[in-house]
C-alpha positions as CSV (number, residue, x, y, z in Angstrom):
1,M,81.0,136.4,92.7
2,G,80.4,138.1,96.1
3,F,82.6,138.4,99.1
4,K,82.5,135.6,101.7
5,N,81.2,138.1,104.2
6,D,78.4,140.2,102.7
7,R,77.6,141.9,105.9
8,P,77.5,145.7,106.0
9,F,80.6,147.5,107.4
10,I,78.7,148.4,110.5
11,S,75.7,146.5,111.7
12,W,74.0,148.4,114.5
13,K,72.1,145.3,115.5
14,R,75.3,143.3,116.0
15,L,77.0,146.3,117.7
16,K,74.1,146.6,120.1
17,K,74.3,142.8,120.9
18,S,78.1,143.0,121.5
19,F,77.5,145.8,124.1
20,I,74.7,143.7,125.7
21,Y,77.1,140.6,125.9
22,A,79.9,142.8,127.3
23,S,77.5,144.2,129.9
24,Q,76.4,140.7,130.9
25,G,80.0,139.7,131.4
26,I,80.7,142.7,133.6
27,F,77.5,142.1,135.6
28,H,78.4,138.4,136.0
29,T,81.9,139.3,137.3
30,W,80.4,141.9,139.7
31,K,78.0,139.4,141.0
32,H,80.4,136.5,141.5
33,E,83.9,138.0,142.0
34,Q,84.6,139.7,145.3
35,N,87.9,141.3,144.0
36,F,86.1,142.9,141.1
37,R,83.6,144.4,143.5
38,V,86.4,145.7,145.8
39,H,88.2,147.2,142.8
40,T,85.0,148.8,141.5
41,L,84.2,150.4,144.9
42,L,87.7,151.7,145.2
43,T,87.3,153.2,141.7
44,F,84.4,155.3,142.9
45,A,86.4,156.4,146.0
46,I,89.4,157.4,143.9
47,I,87.2,159.4,141.5
48,I,85.7,161.2,144.5
49,F,89.1,161.9,146.1
50,A,90.4,163.1,142.8
51,Q,87.7,165.7,142.7
52,I,88.2,166.7,146.4
53,F,91.9,167.1,145.9
54,R,91.5,168.9,142.6
55,V,93.8,166.4,140.8
56,P,94.9,167.8,137.4
57,L,93.2,166.4,134.4
58,L,96.4,164.6,133.1
59,E,96.8,162.9,136.4
60,Q,93.1,161.9,136.4
61,A,93.6,160.5,133.0
62,L,96.5,158.4,134.3
63,L,94.3,157.2,137.2
64,A,91.6,156.3,134.8
65,L,94.1,154.3,132.7
66,V,95.4,152.2,135.6
67,I,91.9,151.7,137.1
68,G,90.6,150.6,133.7
69,A,93.5,148.2,133.3
70,V,92.9,146.7,136.7
71,L,89.2,146.2,136.1
72,A,89.9,144.8,132.6
73,L,92.5,142.4,134.0
74,E,89.9,141.2,136.6
75,L,87.5,140.5,133.8
76,I,90.2,138.6,131.9
77,N,91.1,136.7,135.0
78,T,87.5,135.6,135.5
79,A,87.3,134.5,131.8
80,I,90.5,132.4,132.3
81,E,89.2,130.8,135.5
82,H,86.0,129.8,133.8
83,C,87.9,128.4,130.8
84,V,90.2,126.4,133.1
85,D,87.2,125.1,135.0
86,V,85.7,123.8,131.7
87,L,89.0,122.2,130.5
88,F,89.9,120.6,133.8
89,E,87.0,118.8,135.3
90,T,89.0,117.4,138.2
91,Y,91.9,118.9,140.2
92,D,95.0,119.3,138.1
93,I,98.2,121.2,139.1
94,R,98.3,122.8,135.7
95,A,94.8,124.3,136.3
96,K,96.1,125.7,139.6
97,I,99.1,127.2,138.0
98,I,97.1,128.8,135.2
99,K,94.6,130.4,137.7
100,D,97.3,131.5,140.0
101,A,99.3,133.1,137.2
102,A,96.2,135.0,136.0
103,A,95.4,136.2,139.5
104,G,99.1,137.2,139.9
105,A,98.8,139.4,136.8
106,V,95.9,141.2,138.4
107,F,97.8,141.5,141.6
108,I,101.0,143.0,140.0
109,F,99.0,145.6,138.1
110,S,97.0,146.4,141.2
111,L,100.3,147.2,142.9
112,V,101.2,149.4,140.0
113,A,97.9,151.2,140.3
114,V,98.5,151.7,144.1
115,I,101.9,153.2,143.3
116,V,100.5,155.5,140.7
117,G,97.7,156.5,143.2
118,A,100.3,157.1,146.0
119,L,102.5,159.2,143.7
120,I,99.4,161.4,142.9
121,F,97.7,161.6,146.2
122,I,100.5,161.6,148.9
123,P,101.9,165.0,147.9
124,K,98.3,166.4,148.0
125,I,97.7,164.9,151.4
126,L,101.0,166.2,152.7
127,Q,100.1,169.7,151.6
128,L,97.1,169.5,153.9
129,L,99.3,168.7,156.9
């Protein structure tokens, strides 16, 4: 009697497919969601400024963590919005509440990311003045 799932522990083919699907989700979000594009472009700016201001590695790691969380939340928000669109074919106040709450989660963490960025960059900018 064999196991229900006789697949190998690691299937390189399945792993490759999962990366392809994830990439497609990121690309779709980039193409269709303005906020994701804005956050992505700000990410590149922050990376450049971190190098210009010689931000210590630990602070860069913190920046990477909050940036990654914001981008991940944007992707989750997009997924939630699409699920809601499928479930509610016509206007429904519950759909609005779900979408607004998901967007609110992104907004709150974006504010946290701004605070973290300010705590890291403001002292460095003030040193230049």
